[in-house]
C-alpha positions, 0 to 999 in steps of 0.5 A: 630097187637099183640104183642108177647115177645120181639124181635119176629115178630107178627104171622102174620106179614111176609112180612109187612113193618111198615111205621109209629106207633103213640101212642095210647091215654087212651081216645079210640083215638089211634095214627095214624098208617100205615102198608103195608102187602106184597100185598101192601094194608094198614092196618087201624084201626078198633073198635071192640066190642065183646059181650060174655055171657054163664052160670053164673060164680062167679064175681071174676073169670070172673073180674080175666079173663078178667084181664088175657086177657087184660095182654094177649091182649094188645090193649084191652081198656075196659072190662065190666062184669056181672057174665052171659056176658061180653063186650069187647072192643078194636082197632085192626089193620087189612087190611079189615073188614073181617080180623079185624072181623076173629081176633075178632071172635078168641080172645075168643077162643084162649084165653080160656085157657091161661086166664081161661075165662069163657066157654061163647060163642060170641053173638055179634060183632061189628067191624067199621072203626076209621072214623065211630067210631069217626063220631058216637062219634061226633054225639052222638050215637056212643060208648062212648070212653072207660073211663075208660080204664080197667076192670069193672063190668057192 
């Protein structure tokens, strides 16, 4: 689910009914959300890790662009960056893995001009459901909780 201007419905929400929304924490464990799509299928939370890379860019410009992306896309949890690659982690609400992956694959391109992101390409994408994310973390081999939240160098 994306945020837009106050009072406006997010893109793609026509025909959906919000049944409950919890509060997201800063430790990579968002609150419970259940949204029902027009088809009656409930939405789920998906943990997204998007990796991008390309030609070198000044670190200051990369940081500024990722900070703008975080401002434009408020669900971003953390971004790590270097002068030729970055990793973005966040939670996405979607009906299924296919929808979550489609939104994630559009994120970089849709915000490239508004956030003045480097002209890098997506080189990796991981989409896992909330249960798998927490199982991996509990077993000690999953993506660690995104702390501190924000934009940080590698």
